[in-house]
C-alpha positions as CSV (number, residue, x, y, z in Angstrom):
1,M,-61.2,24.9,-3.6
2,A,-64.1,23.4,-1.1
3,W,-67.3,23.3,0.4
4,T,-68.2,25.7,3.6
5,Y,-71.0,24.2,5.5
6,L,-73.2,27.2,4.2
7,Q,-72.3,26.1,0.9
8,M,-73.2,22.5,1.6
9,Q,-76.2,23.5,3.1
10,N,-77.3,25.6,0.2
11,K,-76.4,23.0,-2.6
12,A,-78.6,20.6,-0.6
13,L,-81.5,23.1,-0.3
14,G,-81.5,23.7,-3.9
15,W,-81.7,19.8,-4.6
16,L,-84.8,20.0,-2.4
17,D,-86.1,23.1,-4.4
18,D,-86.0,24.8,-0.7
19,A,-83.0,27.4,-1.8
20,G,-84.6,30.2,-0.3
21,D,-85.9,28.3,2.9
22,S,-83.9,29.7,5.9
23,D,-85.9,27.6,8.9
24,R,-86.9,24.1,9.3
25,M,-86.0,22.5,6.3
26,R,-82.6,24.3,6.6
27,A,-82.2,22.9,10.1
28,M,-82.8,19.5,8.7
29,V,-79.9,19.9,6.4
30,Q,-77.5,21.2,8.8
31,Q,-78.6,18.3,11.2
32,V,-78.3,15.5,8.5
33,L,-74.9,17.0,7.2
34,N,-73.6,16.9,10.7
35,D,-74.5,13.3,11.0
36,A,-73.4,12.3,7.5
37,N,-69.8,14.0,8.4
38,I,-70.0,11.7,11.6
39,A,-70.7,8.4,10.2
40,R,-68.1,9.2,7.0
41,A,-65.2,10.2,9.0
42,T,-65.8,7.3,11.3
43,E,-66.6,4.3,9.0
44,Y,-62.7,3.9,8.0
45,P,-59.6,4.3,9.4
46,W,-59.1,7.4,7.5
47,T,-55.3,9.4,7.5
48,F,-56.6,12.6,7.3
49,M,-58.6,12.1,11.0
50,R,-55.3,11.1,12.2
51,A,-53.3,13.5,14.8
52,T,-50.2,13.0,17.4
53,S,-49.7,14.0,20.8
54,T,-47.3,14.1,23.6
55,L,-48.4,12.3,26.8
56,T,-46.9,12.9,30.1
57,V,-46.2,10.6,32.2
58,T,-45.9,11.1,35.9
59,S,-43.9,9.1,38.4
60,G,-46.4,7.1,40.6
61,N,-49.3,8.2,39.0
62,P,-50.5,5.3,36.3
63,I,-53.3,6.8,34.9
64,V,-52.5,9.4,31.5
65,A,-55.2,11.7,30.2
66,L,-56.0,11.7,26.2
67,P,-56.6,14.8,24.3
68,A,-59.9,16.0,24.3
69,D,-60.6,14.9,20.8
70,F,-59.3,11.7,21.0
71,Y,-61.4,8.9,19.3
72,R,-59.3,5.9,19.0
73,A,-55.3,4.7,19.2
74,W,-53.3,4.2,16.6
75,Q,-50.2,3.4,17.5
76,I,-48.1,4.5,21.4
77,Q,-44.7,4.6,21.0
78,V,-42.4,4.8,23.8
79,P,-39.5,7.2,22.8
80,G,-36.0,6.3,22.9
81,T,-37.1,2.7,22.1
82,N,-38.0,0.6,19.0
83,E,-41.4,-0.4,21.1
84,F,-44.6,0.5,21.1
85,A,-47.1,0.4,24.4
86,M,-49.4,-3.0,24.5
87,E,-53.0,-2.2,25.0
88,I,-54.2,-5.0,27.1
89,P,-57.7,-5.4,26.2
90,A,-61.0,-5.6,28.8
91,R,-61.3,-9.2,28.5
92,S,-57.9,-10.0,28.8
93,I,-57.3,-7.9,32.4
94,Q,-58.5,-10.5,34.1
95,E,-55.7,-12.6,32.8
96,L,-53.1,-10.7,34.8
97,G,-55.1,-10.7,38.3
98,P,-55.2,-7.9,40.9
99,N,-51.0,-8.1,41.2
100,P,-49.6,-8.2,37.5
101,S,-46.2,-8.6,39.1
102,L,-47.6,-11.9,40.2
103,A,-48.9,-12.7,37.0
104,P,-48.6,-16.2,35.3
105,W,-46.0,-17.1,32.7
106,P,-45.5,-15.9,29.9
107,Y,-47.4,-12.1,30.9
108,N,-44.9,-11.1,33.2
109,T,-42.0,-12.2,31.0
110,L,-43.2,-9.1,29.1
111,Y,-43.0,-5.8,31.7
112,G,-39.9,-5.3,30.9
113,L,-39.9,-5.0,27.1
114,Q,-42.8,-3.2,26.5
115,T,-45.6,-0.9,28.0
116,P,-49.0,-2.4,28.9
117,F,-52.1,-0.6,29.3
118,Y,-55.9,-0.5,29.3
119,Y,-58.5,2.0,28.7
120,D,-60.3,4.0,31.2
121,T,-61.5,7.3,32.1
122,T,-60.2,10.1,34.2
123,T,-60.9,13.7,34.9
124,V,-59.0,17.0,33.5
125,T,-59.2,20.6,34.7
126,S,-57.7,22.9,32.2
127,G,-58.4,26.3,31.0
128,D,-59.4,30.1,32.4
129,P,-61.6,30.1,34.5
130,P,-61.0,25.9,35.1
131,V,-63.4,23.5,33.7
132,T,-63.2,20.0,34.7
133,E,-64.6,17.1,32.2
134,T,-64.3,13.7,32.3
135,R,-62.1,12.3,29.3
136,K,-60.7,9.1,27.9
137,A,-57.6,7.8,29.6
138,I,-54.9,5.1,29.7
139,V,-54.2,3.4,33.0
140,L,-50.5,1.7,33.3
141,V,-51.0,-1.6,34.3
142,I,-47.0,-1.0,35.7
143,S,-47.4,1.9,37.7
144,P,-44.6,4.5,36.6
145,T,-41.2,4.9,39.0
146,S,-39.8,8.4,37.1
147,S,-41.2,10.5,34.4
148,S,-41.6,10.2,31.0
149,T,-43.3,10.7,27.7
150,L,-45.4,8.8,25.3
151,T,-46.2,9.7,21.4
152,L,-49.9,9.0,20.6
153,K,-51.0,8.7,17.0
154,Y,-54.7,8.4,17.0
155,Y,-58.0,9.2,15.2
156,K,-59.8,12.3,16.5
157,N,-63.3,12.6,16.3
158,P,-65.3,14.3,14.1
159,T,-66.1,17.8,14.4
160,E,-69.4,19.2,14.6
161,M,-70.1,22.0,12.1
162,T,-71.9,25.1,13.3
163,L,-70.4,28.1,11.9
164,D,-70.9,29.0,7.9
165,G,-67.5,29.1,7.2
166,D,-66.3,25.6,9.1
167,Y,-65.2,22.7,7.1
168,P,-66.3,19.2,7.2
169,D,-63.7,16.5,7.8
170,I,-64.2,14.4,4.9
171,P,-61.4,16.5,2.6
172,W,-62.4,18.3,-0.9
173,P,-63.8,17.0,-3.9
174,H,-64.8,13.9,-1.5
175,S,-66.6,16.1,1.1
176,Q,-69.6,16.3,-2.0
177,V,-70.6,12.9,-0.7
178,L,-72.2,14.9,2.6
179,V,-74.5,16.6,0.4
180,Y,-75.5,13.7,-1.8
181,D,-76.1,11.6,1.8
182,A,-78.1,14.6,3.1
183,L,-80.3,14.2,0.7
184,L,-81.1,10.6,0.5
185,D,-81.9,10.7,4.1
186,L,-84.2,14.2,3.4
187,K,-85.7,12.5,0.4
188,A,-86.5,9.4,2.5
189,Y,-87.9,11.1,5.5
190,A,-90.0,13.0,3.0
191,A,-92.2,10.2,2.2
192,E,-93.7,10.9,5.1
193,S,-95.2,6.9,5.0
194,S,-94.8,3.7,7.0
195,E,-92.5,2.7,4.2
196,L,-90.0,4.9,6.4
197,L,-89.5,2.3,8.7
198,P,-87.1,0.2,6.7
199,F,-85.1,3.5,6.4
200,W,-84.6,4.1,10.2
201,I,-83.7,0.5,10.4
202,R,-80.7,0.8,7.8
203,R,-79.8,4.2,9.9
204,R,-79.8,2.1,12.9
205,D,-77.7,-0.7,11.4
206,D,-75.4,1.0,9.8
207,A,-74.4,3.2,13.1
208,L,-74.1,-0.5,14.8
209,R,-71.4,-1.6,12.4
210,R,-69.9,1.4,12.7
211,L,-69.8,1.1,16.3
212,Y,-68.5,-2.5,16.3
213,E,-65.6,-1.8,13.6
214,S,-64.5,1.2,15.9
215,Q,-64.1,-1.8,18.4
216,K,-62.2,-4.6,16.3
217,S,-60.3,-3.0,13.3
218,D,-57.1,-1.5,13.4
219,Q,-55.8,-1.9,17.0
220,T,-53.5,-0.5,18.7
221,L,-50.2,-1.4,17.0
222,G,-48.4,-4.1,19.3
223,S,-51.4,-4.8,21.5
224,W,-52.6,-8.1,22.6
225,G,-54.8,-10.0,20.4
226,Q,-58.4,-9.6,20.9
227,Y,-60.9,-12.5,21.8
228,V,-63.7,-13.4,23.5
229,H,-63.7,-15.8,26.5
230,T,-66.3,-18.9,26.1
231,Q,-68.0,-17.9,29.5
232,D,-68.9,-14.5,28.2
233,V,-70.6,-16.1,24.6
């Protein structure tokens, strides 16, 4: 048993005494259900949001595109070894300098043991007819001299529900929380008064907290510690 997108809409509309609505109120319910699904799916490193993919590394090309549904990494394993690729946070790249092979100790002692990388973007062309899109990518600090693979375990982007039979990312029976989230949003919105200002402030602050959490928590396994340089404070 699980509630589909249409069933969640109908349940929310029923609580709002608009069960027969097929116009404005239903459109608002659809929007807040998707908003709630995005918020709940990204507020914690849920195991049900994890996926696995094999990344193909090509000799001479340090840029490796990530899956289209990539949200953030959990771990990147180097096959045939007992090692994980090591993420270099953006603010630590300056420690390596323009030529990583000349980086000062201890950074230059790590390259034979692990696979350091940092995040960037790249363009990918796929499909028939071909479509070009921008994707997040990892850039290997040391350009590969041979082709290989990496095993990526990552958190997926939340799915936008569009069809009546679609299911949310939050699994049953917990997915019913999305209906209550939608009801709370619409009940507050319907007040139509100046008291709505704290409501939107709360929504903004919640979104900011989720954004901060996505950047600081559950960092890629094996990565360098993240920190802020004093000159950036």
